[in-house]
PDB file with one MODEL, atoms N, CA, C and O in Angstrom:
MODEL        1
ATOM      1  N   UNK A   1    -146.236 -26.100 -66.832  1.00  0.00           N
ATOM      2  CA  UNK A   1    -145.711 -26.489 -65.184  1.00  0.00           C
ATOM      3  C   UNK A   1    -144.865 -27.741 -65.377  1.00  0.00           C
ATOM      4  O   UNK A   1    -143.755 -27.900 -64.870  1.00  0.00           O
ATOM      5  N   UNK A   2    -145.601 -28.756 -66.286  1.00  0.00           N
ATOM      6  CA  UNK A   2    -145.055 -29.958 -66.157  1.00  0.00           C
ATOM      7  C   UNK A   2    -143.622 -30.165 -66.903  1.00  0.00           C
ATOM      8  O   UNK A   2    -142.703 -30.944 -66.651  1.00  0.00           O
ATOM      9  N   UNK A   3    -143.758 -29.283 -67.807  1.00  0.00           N
ATOM     10  CA  UNK A   3    -142.187 -29.041 -68.310  1.00  0.00           C
ATOM     11  C   UNK A   3    -140.995 -28.541 -67.435  1.00  0.00           C
ATOM     12  O   UNK A   3    -139.877 -29.027 -67.608  1.00  0.00           O
ATOM     13  N   UNK A   4    -141.204 -27.646 -66.564  1.00  0.00           N
ATOM     14  CA  UNK A   4    -140.051 -27.308 -65.604  1.00  0.00           C
ATOM     15  C   UNK A   4    -140.242 -28.194 -64.518  1.00  0.00           C
ATOM     16  O   UNK A   4    -139.264 -28.167 -63.772  1.00  0.00           O
ATOM     17  N   UNK A   5    -141.164 -28.999 -64.131  1.00  0.00           N
ATOM     18  CA  UNK A   5    -141.215 -30.041 -62.838  1.00  0.00           C
ATOM     19  C   UNK A   5    -140.061 -30.954 -63.206  1.00  0.00           C
ATOM     20  O   UNK A   5    -139.756 -31.037 -64.396  1.00  0.00           O
ATOM     21  N   UNK A   6    -139.292 -31.748 -62.161  1.00  0.00           N
ATOM     22  CA  UNK A   6    -138.363 -32.848 -62.426  1.00  0.00           C
ATOM     23  C   UNK A   6    -139.143 -33.985 -62.686  1.00  0.00           C
ATOM     24  O   UNK A   6    -140.272 -34.093 -62.208  1.00  0.00           O
ATOM     25  N   UNK A   7    -138.489 -35.095 -63.616  1.00  0.00           N
ATOM     26  CA  UNK A   7    -139.139 -36.422 -63.422  1.00  0.00           C
ATOM     27  C   UNK A   7    -139.215 -36.917 -62.011  1.00  0.00           C
ATOM     28  O   UNK A   7    -138.511 -36.853 -61.003  1.00  0.00           O
ATOM     29  N   UNK A   8    -140.861 -37.660 -62.512  1.00  0.00           N
ATOM     30  CA  UNK A   8    -141.214 -38.490 -60.867  1.00  0.00           C
ATOM     31  C   UNK A   8    -141.941 -37.382 -59.710  1.00  0.00           C
ATOM     32  O   UNK A   8    -142.609 -37.647 -58.710  1.00  0.00           O
ATOM     33  N   UNK A   9    -141.571 -36.201 -60.215  1.00  0.00           N
ATOM     34  CA  UNK A   9    -142.664 -35.059 -59.465  1.00  0.00           C
ATOM     35  C   UNK A   9    -143.896 -34.836 -59.718  1.00  0.00           C
ATOM     36  O   UNK A   9    -144.486 -35.236 -60.721  1.00  0.00           O
ATOM     37  N   UNK A  10    -144.424 -34.100 -58.711  1.00  0.00           N
ATOM     38  CA  UNK A  10    -146.133 -33.385 -58.850  1.00  0.00           C
ATOM     39  C   UNK A  10    -146.291 -32.056 -59.832  1.00  0.00           C
ATOM     40  O   UNK A  10    -145.262 -31.483 -60.188  1.00  0.00           O
ATOM     41  N   UNK A  11    -147.249 -31.696 -60.155  1.00  0.00           N
ATOM     42  CA  UNK A  11    -147.869 -30.882 -60.239  1.00  0.00           C
ATOM     43  C   UNK A  11    -149.032 -30.827 -59.696  1.00  0.00           C
ATOM     44  O   UNK A  11    -149.668 -31.873 -59.819  1.00  0.00           O
ATOM     45  N   UNK A  12    -149.648 -29.836 -59.032  1.00  0.00           N
ATOM     46  CA  UNK A  12    -150.893 -30.045 -58.288  1.00  0.00           C
ATOM     47  C   UNK A  12    -151.870 -28.679 -58.794  1.00  0.00           C
ATOM     48  O   UNK A  12    -151.329 -27.607 -59.064  1.00  0.00           O
ATOM     49  N   UNK A  13    -153.104 -28.837 -58.866  1.00  0.00           N
ATOM     50  CA  UNK A  13    -153.656 -28.213 -59.072  1.00  0.00           C
ATOM     51  C   UNK A  13    -155.166 -28.431 -58.226  1.00  0.00           C
ATOM     52  O   UNK A  13    -155.606 -29.530 -57.885  1.00  0.00           O
ATOM     53  N   UNK A  14    -155.692 -27.383 -58.034  1.00  0.00           N
ATOM     54  CA  UNK A  14    -156.953 -27.467 -57.030  1.00  0.00           C
ATOM     55  C   UNK A  14    -157.766 -25.751 -57.500  1.00  0.00           C
ATOM     56  O   UNK A  14    -157.205 -24.662 -57.628  1.00  0.00           O
ATOM     57  N   UNK A  15    -159.067 -26.066 -57.643  1.00  0.00           N
ATOM     58  CA  UNK A  15    -159.939 -25.131 -58.392  1.00  0.00           C
ATOM     59  C   UNK A  15    -161.092 -25.294 -58.348  1.00  0.00           C
ATOM     60  O   UNK A  15    -161.466 -26.373 -58.808  1.00  0.00           O
ATOM     61  N   UNK A  16    -161.923 -24.570 -57.926  1.00  0.00           N
ATOM     62  CA  UNK A  16    -163.228 -24.359 -57.484  1.00  0.00           C
ATOM     63  C   UNK A  16    -164.027 -25.355 -58.683  1.00  0.00           C
ATOM     64  O   UNK A  16    -163.152 -25.413 -59.547  1.00  0.00           O
ATOM     65  N   UNK A  17    -164.851 -25.922 -59.046  1.00  0.00           N
ATOM     66  CA  UNK A  17    -165.526 -26.921 -60.170  1.00  0.00           C
ATOM     67  C   UNK A  17    -166.302 -25.233 -60.603  1.00  0.00           C
ATOM     68  O   UNK A  17    -166.718 -24.318 -59.893  1.00  0.00           O
ATOM     69  N   UNK A  18    -166.217 -25.438 -62.165  1.00  0.00           N
ATOM     70  CA  UNK A  18    -167.502 -24.777 -62.957  1.00  0.00           C
ATOM     71  C   UNK A  18    -167.071 -23.343 -62.508  1.00  0.00           C
ATOM     72  O   UNK A  18    -167.985 -22.555 -62.752  1.00  0.00           O
ATOM     73  N   UNK A  19    -166.072 -22.783 -61.979  1.00  0.00           N
ATOM     74  CA  UNK A  19    -166.189 -21.316 -61.180  1.00  0.00           C
ATOM     75  C   UNK A  19    -166.368 -20.425 -62.508  1.00  0.00           C
ATOM     76  O   UNK A  19    -167.075 -19.444 -62.277  1.00  0.00           O
ATOM     77  N   UNK A  20    -165.936 -20.500 -63.777  1.00  0.00           N
ATOM     78  CA  UNK A  20    -166.046 -19.560 -65.178  1.00  0.00           C
ATOM     79  C   UNK A  20    -167.781 -19.463 -64.957  1.00  0.00           C
ATOM     80  O   UNK A  20    -168.393 -18.409 -64.780  1.00  0.00           O
ATOM     81  N   UNK A  21    -168.172 -20.349 -64.997  1.00  0.00           N
ATOM     82  CA  UNK A  21    -169.895 -19.987 -65.075  1.00  0.00           C
ATOM     83  C   UNK A  21    -170.638 -19.385 -63.720  1.00  0.00           C
ATOM     84  O   UNK A  21    -171.809 -19.007 -63.736  1.00  0.00           O
ATOM     85  N   UNK A  22    -169.733 -19.345 -62.463  1.00  0.00           N
ATOM     86  CA  UNK A  22    -170.439 -19.039 -61.565  1.00  0.00           C
ATOM     87  C   UNK A  22    -170.127 -17.451 -61.497  1.00  0.00           C
ATOM     88  O   UNK A  22    -170.891 -16.595 -61.050  1.00  0.00           O
ATOM     89  N   UNK A  23    -168.816 -17.243 -62.048  1.00  0.00           N
ATOM     90  CA  UNK A  23    -168.508 -15.890 -61.772  1.00  0.00           C
ATOM     91  C   UNK A  23    -169.048 -15.330 -63.343  1.00  0.00           C
ATOM     92  O   UNK A  23    -168.849 -14.132 -63.543  1.00  0.00           O
ATOM     93  N   UNK A  24    -169.488 -15.850 -64.083  1.00  0.00           N
ATOM     94  CA  UNK A  24    -170.330 -15.069 -65.457  1.00  0.00           C
ATOM     95  C   UNK A  24    -168.521 -14.942 -66.240  1.00  0.00           C
ATOM     96  O   UNK A  24    -168.248 -13.784 -66.557  1.00  0.00           O
ATOM     97  N   UNK A  25    -168.021 -15.405 -66.369  1.00  0.00           N
ATOM     98  CA  UNK A  25    -166.535 -15.516 -67.290  1.00  0.00           C
ATOM     99  C   UNK A  25    -165.853 -14.062 -66.969  1.00  0.00           C
ATOM    100  O   UNK A  25    -165.353 -13.461 -67.920  1.00  0.00           O
ATOM    101  N   UNK A  26    -165.815 -13.484 -65.689  1.00  0.00           N
ATOM    102  CA  UNK A  26    -165.035 -12.387 -65.906  1.00  0.00           C
ATOM    103  C   UNK A  26    -163.687 -12.498 -64.892  1.00  0.00           C
ATOM    104  O   UNK A  26    -163.723 -13.241 -63.911  1.00  0.00           O
ATOM    105  N   UNK A  27    -162.756 -11.866 -65.148  1.00  0.00           N
ATOM    106  CA  UNK A  27    -161.582 -11.485 -64.633  1.00  0.00           C
ATOM    107  C   UNK A  27    -161.134 -12.845 -64.793  1.00  0.00           C
ATOM    108  O   UNK A  27    -161.468 -13.478 -65.794  1.00  0.00           O
ATOM    109  N   UNK A  28    -160.352 -13.392 -63.831  1.00  0.00           N
ATOM    110  CA  UNK A  28    -159.751 -14.170 -64.038  1.00  0.00           C
ATOM    111  C   UNK A  28    -160.355 -15.685 -64.290  1.00  0.00           C
ATOM    112  O   UNK A  28    -159.523 -16.548 -64.568  1.00  0.00           O
ATOM    113  N   UNK A  29    -161.649 -16.043 -64.219  1.00  0.00           N
ATOM    114  CA  UNK A  29    -162.586 -16.717 -64.098  1.00  0.00           C
ATOM    115  C   UNK A  29    -162.919 -17.114 -65.452  1.00  0.00           C
ATOM    116  O   UNK A  29    -164.132 -17.222 -65.628  1.00  0.00           O
ATOM    117  N   UNK A  30    -162.110 -17.389 -66.570  1.00  0.00           N
ATOM    118  CA  UNK A  30    -162.248 -17.293 -68.054  1.00  0.00           C
ATOM    119  C   UNK A  30    -162.606 -18.754 -68.538  1.00  0.00           C
ATOM    120  O   UNK A  30    -163.027 -18.924 -69.682  1.00  0.00           O
ATOM    121  N   UNK A  31    -162.431 -19.834 -67.637  1.00  0.00           N
ATOM    122  CA  UNK A  31    -162.492 -21.108 -67.903  1.00  0.00           C
ATOM    123  C   UNK A  31    -163.054 -22.215 -66.623  1.00  0.00           C
ATOM    124  O   UNK A  31    -162.602 -22.137 -65.481  1.00  0.00           O
ATOM    125  N   UNK A  32    -163.794 -22.935 -66.910  1.00  0.00           N
ATOM    126  CA  UNK A  32    -164.457 -24.385 -65.926  1.00  0.00           C
ATOM    127  C   UNK A  32    -163.322 -25.153 -65.892  1.00  0.00           C
ATOM    128  O   UNK A  32    -162.450 -25.215 -66.759  1.00  0.00           O
ATOM    129  N   UNK A  33    -163.383 -25.799 -64.728  1.00  0.00           N
ATOM    130  CA  UNK A  33    -162.660 -27.152 -64.592  1.00  0.00           C
ATOM    131  C   UNK A  33    -163.659 -27.737 -63.676  1.00  0.00           C
ATOM    132  O   UNK A  33    -164.293 -27.175 -62.784  1.00  0.00           O
ATOM    133  N   UNK A  34    -163.698 -29.730 -64.296  1.00  0.00           N
ATOM    134  CA  UNK A  34    -164.632 -30.266 -63.712  1.00  0.00           C
ATOM    135  C   UNK A  34    -163.892 -31.358 -64.002  1.00  0.00           C
ATOM    136  O   UNK A  34    -162.720 -31.034 -64.197  1.00  0.00           O
ATOM    137  N   UNK A  35    -164.133 -32.797 -64.136  1.00  0.00           N
ATOM    138  CA  UNK A  35    -163.807 -34.304 -64.061  1.00  0.00           C
ATOM    139  C   UNK A  35    -165.025 -34.922 -64.899  1.00  0.00           C
ATOM    140  O   UNK A  35    -166.192 -34.635 -64.635  1.00  0.00           O
ATOM    141  N   UNK A  36    -164.650 -35.808 -65.947  1.00  0.00           N
ATOM    142  CA  UNK A  36    -165.302 -36.566 -66.621  1.00  0.00           C
ATOM    143  C   UNK A  36    -164.508 -38.056 -66.492  1.00  0.00           C
ATOM    144  O   UNK A  36    -163.345 -38.267 -66.837  1.00  0.00           O
ATOM    145  N   UNK A  37    -165.329 -38.907 -65.977  1.00  0.00           N
ATOM    146  CA  UNK A  37    -164.598 -40.629 -66.273  1.00  0.00           C
ATOM    147  C   UNK A  37    -163.199 -40.364 -65.519  1.00  0.00           C
ATOM    148  O   UNK A  37    -162.363 -41.238 -65.748  1.00  0.00           O
ATOM    149  N   UNK A  38    -162.802 -39.367 -64.700  1.00  0.00           N
ATOM    150  CA  UNK A  38    -161.642 -39.457 -64.306  1.00  0.00           C
ATOM    151  C   UNK A  38    -160.758 -38.552 -64.777  1.00  0.00           C
ATOM    152  O   UNK A  38    -159.732 -38.269 -64.159  1.00  0.00           O
ATOM    153  N   UNK A  39    -161.113 -37.983 -66.002  1.00  0.00           N
ATOM    154  CA  UNK A  39    -160.354 -37.087 -66.724  1.00  0.00           C
ATOM    155  C   UNK A  39    -160.444 -35.552 -66.416  1.00  0.00           C
ATOM    156  O   UNK A  39    -161.425 -34.812 -66.491  1.00  0.00           O
ATOM    157  N   UNK A  40    -159.191 -35.287 -66.062  1.00  0.00           N
ATOM    158  CA  UNK A  40    -159.316 -33.217 -65.964  1.00  0.00           C
ATOM    159  C   UNK A  40    -159.753 -32.622 -67.265  1.00  0.00           C
ATOM    160  O   UNK A  40    -159.203 -32.649 -68.366  1.00  0.00           O
ATOM    161  N   UNK A  41    -160.994 -32.020 -66.829  1.00  0.00           N
ATOM    162  CA  UNK A  41    -161.594 -31.349 -68.176  1.00  0.00           C
ATOM    163  C   UNK A  41    -161.671 -30.188 -67.678  1.00  0.00           C
ATOM    164  O   UNK A  41    -162.054 -29.927 -66.538  1.00  0.00           O
ATOM    165  N   UNK A  42    -161.162 -29.105 -68.850  1.00  0.00           N
ATOM    166  CA  UNK A  42    -161.113 -27.362 -68.984  1.00  0.00           C
ATOM    167  C   UNK A  42    -161.991 -27.326 -70.152  1.00  0.00           C
ATOM    168  O   UNK A  42    -161.802 -28.015 -71.154  1.00  0.00           O
ATOM    169  N   UNK A  43    -163.347 -26.169 -69.934  1.00  0.00           N
ATOM    170  CA  UNK A  43    -164.349 -25.669 -70.769  1.00  0.00           C
ATOM    171  C   UNK A  43    -164.717 -24.318 -70.493  1.00  0.00           C
ATOM    172  O   UNK A  43    -164.581 -23.752 -69.408  1.00  0.00           O
ATOM    173  N   UNK A  44    -165.187 -23.838 -71.534  1.00  0.00           N
ATOM    174  CA  UNK A  44    -165.893 -22.748 -71.642  1.00  0.00           C
ATOM    175  C   UNK A  44    -167.134 -22.685 -72.607  1.00  0.00           C
ATOM    176  O   UNK A  44    -167.523 -23.743 -73.103  1.00  0.00           O
ATOM    177  N   UNK A  45    -167.706 -21.640 -72.870  1.00  0.00           N
ATOM    178  CA  UNK A  45    -168.775 -21.616 -73.632  1.00  0.00           C
ATOM    179  C   UNK A  45    -168.659 -22.093 -75.233  1.00  0.00           C
ATOM    180  O   UNK A  45    -169.472 -22.339 -76.124  1.00  0.00           O
ATOM    181  N   UNK A  46    -167.603 -22.089 -75.141  1.00  0.00           N
ATOM    182  CA  UNK A  46    -167.042 -22.304 -76.901  1.00  0.00           C
ATOM    183  C   UNK A  46    -166.601 -23.738 -76.937  1.00  0.00           C
ATOM    184  O   UNK A  46    -166.373 -24.191 -78.059  1.00  0.00           O
ATOM    185  N   UNK A  47    -166.451 -24.478 -75.971  1.00  0.00           N
ATOM    186  CA  UNK A  47    -166.318 -26.318 -75.955  1.00  0.00           C
ATOM    187  C   UNK A  47    -165.087 -26.293 -75.050  1.00  0.00           C
ATOM    188  O   UNK A  47    -164.373 -25.441 -74.522  1.00  0.00           O
ATOM    189  N   UNK A  48    -165.175 -27.679 -75.118  1.00  0.00           N
ATOM    190  CA  UNK A  48    -164.142 -28.193 -73.988  1.00  0.00           C
ATOM    191  C   UNK A  48    -162.668 -28.599 -74.326  1.00  0.00           C
ATOM    192  O   UNK A  48    -162.309 -28.488 -75.498  1.00  0.00           O
ATOM    193  N   UNK A  49    -161.925 -28.988 -73.531  1.00  0.00           N
ATOM    194  CA  UNK A  49    -160.941 -29.555 -73.766  1.00  0.00           C
ATOM    195  C   UNK A  49    -160.471 -30.414 -72.360  1.00  0.00           C
ATOM    196  O   UNK A  49    -160.416 -30.091 -71.173  1.00  0.00           O
ATOM    197  N   UNK A  50    -160.136 -31.779 -73.166  1.00  0.00           N
ATOM    198  CA  UNK A  50    -159.438 -32.623 -72.238  1.00  0.00           C
ATOM    199  C   UNK A  50    -158.007 -32.498 -71.826  1.00  0.00           C
ATOM    200  O   UNK A  50    -157.031 -32.357 -72.563  1.00  0.00           O
ATOM    201  N   UNK A  51    -158.044 -32.564 -70.708  1.00  0.00           N
ATOM    202  CA  UNK A  51    -156.542 -32.044 -70.298  1.00  0.00           C
ATOM    203  C   UNK A  51    -155.383 -33.451 -70.154  1.00  0.00           C
ATOM    204  O   UNK A  51    -154.225 -33.612 -70.542  1.00  0.00           O
ATOM    205  N   UNK A  52    -156.263 -34.233 -69.474  1.00  0.00           N
ATOM    206  CA  UNK A  52    -155.377 -35.782 -69.296  1.00  0.00           C
ATOM    207  C   UNK A  52    -154.894 -36.396 -70.571  1.00  0.00           C
ATOM    208  O   UNK A  52    -153.729 -36.767 -70.720  1.00  0.00           O
ATOM    209  N   UNK A  53    -155.972 -36.508 -71.637  1.00  0.00           N
ATOM    210  CA  UNK A  53    -155.527 -37.343 -72.923  1.00  0.00           C
ATOM    211  C   UNK A  53    -154.110 -36.781 -73.061  1.00  0.00           C
ATOM    212  O   UNK A  53    -153.160 -37.415 -72.601  1.00  0.00           O
ATOM    213  N   UNK A  54    -153.886 -35.220 -73.890  1.00  0.00           N
ATOM    214  CA  UNK A  54    -152.436 -35.184 -73.988  1.00  0.00           C
ATOM    215  C   UNK A  54    -151.477 -35.472 -73.351  1.00  0.00           C
ATOM    216  O   UNK A  54    -150.360 -35.582 -73.856  1.00  0.00           O
ATOM    217  N   UNK A  55    -151.672 -35.609 -72.403  1.00  0.00           N
ATOM    218  CA  UNK A  55    -150.496 -35.796 -70.674  1.00  0.00           C
ATOM    219  C   UNK A  55    -150.004 -37.105 -70.418  1.00  0.00           C
ATOM    220  O   UNK A  55    -148.911 -37.265 -69.876  1.00  0.00           O
ATOM    221  N   UNK A  56    -151.043 -38.463 -70.917  1.00  0.00           N
ATOM    222  CA  UNK A  56    -150.886 -39.274 -70.861  1.00  0.00           C
ATOM    223  C   UNK A  56    -149.364 -40.161 -71.571  1.00  0.00           C
ATOM    224  O   UNK A  56    -149.128 -41.308 -71.192  1.00  0.00           O
ATOM    225  N   UNK A  57    -148.870 -39.786 -72.123  1.00  0.00           N
ATOM    226  CA  UNK A  57    -147.453 -40.005 -72.420  1.00  0.00           C
ATOM    227  C   UNK A  57    -146.138 -39.653 -71.507  1.00  0.00           C
ATOM    228  O   UNK A  57    -145.137 -40.325 -71.259  1.00  0.00           O
ATOM    229  N   UNK A  58    -146.587 -38.150 -71.047  1.00  0.00           N
ATOM    230  CA  UNK A  58    -145.416 -38.085 -69.780  1.00  0.00           C
ATOM    231  C   UNK A  58    -145.784 -38.017 -68.914  1.00  0.00           C
ATOM    232  O   UNK A  58    -144.875 -37.731 -68.135  1.00  0.00           O
ATOM    233  N   UNK A  59    -146.822 -38.118 -68.363  1.00  0.00           N
ATOM    234  CA  UNK A  59    -147.589 -37.891 -66.821  1.00  0.00           C
ATOM    235  C   UNK A  59    -148.591 -38.967 -66.799  1.00  0.00           C
ATOM    236  O   UNK A  59    -149.113 -39.513 -67.771  1.00  0.00           O
ATOM    237  N   UNK A  60    -148.808 -39.221 -65.379  1.00  0.00           N
ATOM    238  CA  UNK A  60    -150.097 -40.041 -64.973  1.00  0.00           C
ATOM    239  C   UNK A  60    -150.952 -38.516 -64.215  1.00  0.00           C
ATOM    240  O   UNK A  60    -150.400 -37.636 -63.555  1.00  0.00           O
ATOM    241  N   UNK A  61    -152.250 -38.603 -64.546  1.00  0.00           N
ATOM    242  CA  UNK A  61    -153.281 -37.443 -63.990  1.00  0.00           C
ATOM    243  C   UNK A  61    -154.208 -38.645 -63.083  1.00  0.00           C
ATOM    244  O   UNK A  61    -154.635 -39.787 -63.251  1.00  0.00           O
ATOM    245  N   UNK A  62    -154.204 -37.385 -61.836  1.00  0.00           N
ATOM    246  CA  UNK A  62    -155.319 -37.984 -60.842  1.00  0.00           C
ATOM    247  C   UNK A  62    -155.935 -37.105 -60.565  1.00  0.00           C
ATOM    248  O   UNK A  62    -155.410 -36.004 -60.401  1.00  0.00           O
ATOM    249  N   UNK A  63    -157.932 -37.417 -60.349  1.00  0.00           N
ATOM    250  CA  UNK A  63    -158.300 -36.132 -60.054  1.00  0.00           C
ATOM    251  C   UNK A  63    -159.580 -37.147 -58.975  1.00  0.00           C
ATOM    252  O   UNK A  63    -160.160 -38.232 -58.944  1.00  0.00           O
ATOM    253  N   UNK A  64    -159.424 -35.726 -58.154  1.00  0.00           N
ATOM    254  CA  UNK A  64    -160.736 -36.032 -57.541  1.00  0.00           C
ATOM    255  C   UNK A  64    -161.346 -34.595 -56.576  1.00  0.00           C
ATOM    256  O   UNK A  64    -160.742 -33.571 -56.255  1.00  0.00           O
ATOM    257  N   UNK A  65    -162.841 -35.043 -56.283  1.00  0.00           N
ATOM    258  CA  UNK A  65    -163.582 -33.888 -55.131  1.00  0.00           C
ATOM    259  C   UNK A  65    -163.051 -33.613 -54.100  1.00  0.00           C
ATOM    260  O   UNK A  65    -162.607 -34.547 -53.433  1.00  0.00           O
ATOM    261  N   UNK A  66    -162.897 -32.101 -53.559  1.00  0.00           N
ATOM    262  CA  UNK A  66    -162.850 -31.895 -52.323  1.00  0.00           C
ATOM    263  C   UNK A  66    -164.281 -31.025 -52.033  1.00  0.00           C
ATOM    264  O   UNK A  66    -164.863 -30.360 -52.890  1.00  0.00           O
ATOM    265  N   UNK A  67    -164.717 -31.191 -50.591  1.00  0.00           N
ATOM    266  CA  UNK A  67    -165.668 -30.496 -50.284  1.00  0.00           C
ATOM    267  C   UNK A  67    -165.215 -28.948 -49.718  1.00  0.00           C
ATOM    268  O   UNK A  67    -164.237 -28.947 -48.971  1.00  0.00           O
ATOM    269  N   UNK A  68    -165.691 -27.961 -49.942  1.00  0.00           N
ATOM    270  CA  UNK A  68    -164.711 -26.657 -49.510  1.00  0.00           C
ATOM    271  C   UNK A  68    -165.415 -26.175 -47.871  1.00  0.00           C
ATOM    272  O   UNK A  68    -166.467 -26.534 -47.341  1.00  0.00           O
ATOM    273  N   UNK A  69    -164.687 -25.536 -47.545  1.00  0.00           N
ATOM    274  CA  UNK A  69    -165.189 -25.330 -45.804  1.00  0.00           C
ATOM    275  C   UNK A  69    -166.450 -25.023 -45.932  1.00  0.00           C
ATOM    276  O   UNK A  69    -166.735 -24.227 -46.827  1.00  0.00           O
ATOM    277  N   UNK A  70    -167.312 -25.460 -45.247  1.00  0.00           N
ATOM    278  CA  UNK A  70    -168.923 -25.106 -45.298  1.00  0.00           C
ATOM    279  C   UNK A  70    -169.682 -25.646 -46.210  1.00  0.00           C
ATOM    280  O   UNK A  70    -170.864 -25.316 -46.301  1.00  0.00           O
ATOM    281  N   UNK A  71    -168.981 -26.790 -47.235  1.00  0.00           N
ATOM    282  CA  UNK A  71    -169.852 -27.042 -47.877  1.00  0.00           C
ATOM    283  C   UNK A  71    -170.871 -26.595 -49.018  1.00  0.00           C
ATOM    284  O   UNK A  71    -171.749 -27.218 -49.615  1.00  0.00           O
ATOM    285  N   UNK A  72    -170.363 -25.112 -49.103  1.00  0.00           N
ATOM    286  CA  UNK A  72    -170.946 -24.624 -50.329  1.00  0.00           C
ATOM    287  C   UNK A  72    -170.472 -24.419 -51.746  1.00  0.00           C
ATOM    288  O   UNK A  72    -171.128 -23.923 -52.662  1.00  0.00           O
ATOM    289  N   UNK A  73    -168.970 -24.970 -51.800  1.00  0.00           N
ATOM    290  CA  UNK A  73    -168.391 -24.906 -53.082  1.00  0.00           C
ATOM    291  C   UNK A  73    -167.679 -26.481 -53.061  1.00  0.00           C
ATOM    292  O   UNK A  73    -167.191 -26.971 -52.043  1.00  0.00           O
ATOM    293  N   UNK A  74    -167.718 -27.045 -54.170  1.00  0.00           N
ATOM    294  CA  UNK A  74    -167.115 -28.304 -54.459  1.00  0.00           C
ATOM    295  C   UNK A  74    -165.563 -27.930 -55.217  1.00  0.00           C
ATOM    296  O   UNK A  74    -165.401 -27.109 -56.120  1.00  0.00           O
ATOM    297  N   UNK A  75    -164.616 -28.690 -54.638  1.00  0.00           N
ATOM    298  CA  UNK A  75    -163.166 -28.452 -55.046  1.00  0.00           C
ATOM    299  C   UNK A  75    -162.886 -29.271 -56.608  1.00  0.00           C
ATOM    300  O   UNK A  75    -163.871 -29.908 -56.978  1.00  0.00           O
ATOM    301  N   UNK A  76    -161.958 -29.313 -57.330  1.00  0.00           N
ATOM    302  CA  UNK A  76    -161.532 -30.283 -58.119  1.00  0.00           C
ATOM    303  C   UNK A  76    -160.023 -30.493 -57.772  1.00  0.00           C
ATOM    304  O   UNK A  76    -159.274 -29.532 -57.946  1.00  0.00           O
ATOM    305  N   UNK A  77    -159.589 -31.486 -57.369  1.00  0.00           N
ATOM    306  CA  UNK A  77    -157.968 -31.425 -57.010  1.00  0.00           C
ATOM    307  C   UNK A  77    -157.562 -32.510 -58.369  1.00  0.00           C
ATOM    308  O   UNK A  77    -158.214 -33.425 -58.872  1.00  0.00           O
ATOM    309  N   UNK A  78    -156.336 -32.013 -58.661  1.00  0.00           N
ATOM    310  CA  UNK A  78    -155.691 -32.750 -59.984  1.00  0.00           C
ATOM    311  C   UNK A  78    -154.183 -32.989 -59.770  1.00  0.00           C
ATOM    312  O   UNK A  78    -153.443 -32.022 -59.949  1.00  0.00           O
ATOM    313  N   UNK A  79    -153.854 -33.710 -59.548  1.00  0.00           N
ATOM    314  CA  UNK A  79    -152.361 -34.098 -59.267  1.00  0.00           C
ATOM    315  C   UNK A  79    -151.782 -34.951 -60.664  1.00  0.00           C
ATOM    316  O   UNK A  79    -152.422 -35.895 -61.128  1.00  0.00           O
ATOM    317  N   UNK A  80    -150.812 -34.597 -61.108  1.00  0.00           N
ATOM    318  CA  UNK A  80    -150.285 -34.593 -62.583  1.00  0.00           C
ATOM    319  C   UNK A  80    -148.720 -35.094 -61.699  1.00  0.00           C
ATOM    320  O   UNK A  80    -147.957 -34.315 -61.127  1.00  0.00           O
ATOM    321  N   UNK A  81    -148.594 -36.313 -61.789  1.00  0.00           N
ATOM    322  CA  UNK A  81    -147.139 -36.776 -61.853  1.00  0.00           C
ATOM    323  C   UNK A  81    -146.340 -37.066 -63.280  1.00  0.00           C
ATOM    324  O   UNK A  81    -146.821 -37.714 -64.209  1.00  0.00           O
ATOM    325  N   UNK A  82    -144.903 -36.402 -63.265  1.00  0.00           N
ATOM    326  CA  UNK A  82    -144.426 -36.597 -64.496  1.00  0.00           C
ATOM    327  C   UNK A  82    -143.625 -37.597 -64.584  1.00  0.00           C
ATOM    328  O   UNK A  82    -142.700 -37.514 -63.776  1.00  0.00           O
ATOM    329  N   UNK A  83    -143.603 -38.701 -65.376  1.00  0.00           N
ATOM    330  CA  UNK A  83    -142.773 -39.898 -65.482  1.00  0.00           C
ATOM    331  C   UNK A  83    -141.335 -39.835 -65.246  1.00  0.00           C
ATOM    332  O   UNK A  83    -140.536 -39.019 -65.706  1.00  0.00           O
ATOM    333  N   UNK A  84    -141.156 -40.663 -64.585  1.00  0.00           N
ATOM    334  CA  UNK A  84    -139.794 -41.052 -64.617  1.00  0.00           C
ATOM    335  C   UNK A  84    -138.996 -41.213 -65.818  1.00  0.00           C
ATOM    336  O   UNK A  84    -137.817 -41.556 -65.735  1.00  0.00           O
TER     337      UNK A  84
ENDMDL
END
């Protein structure tokens, strides 16, 4: 996605926090998404991958949490801005 977006533009990701665990890694829910010390983290039972670190040269990455309607789930929102 970052390769396709124009310089100075954004990729916006919004995922349920750790939905892979909640759905027992079935169907589309093969990965979990979360945040650690401001970095966007993707993980599964085999390990974790810091998505923010390899993007630092070409983009800024900002993440925050949002509560879903009704407060039953929490979302992670990740805004990736391609550097000009």
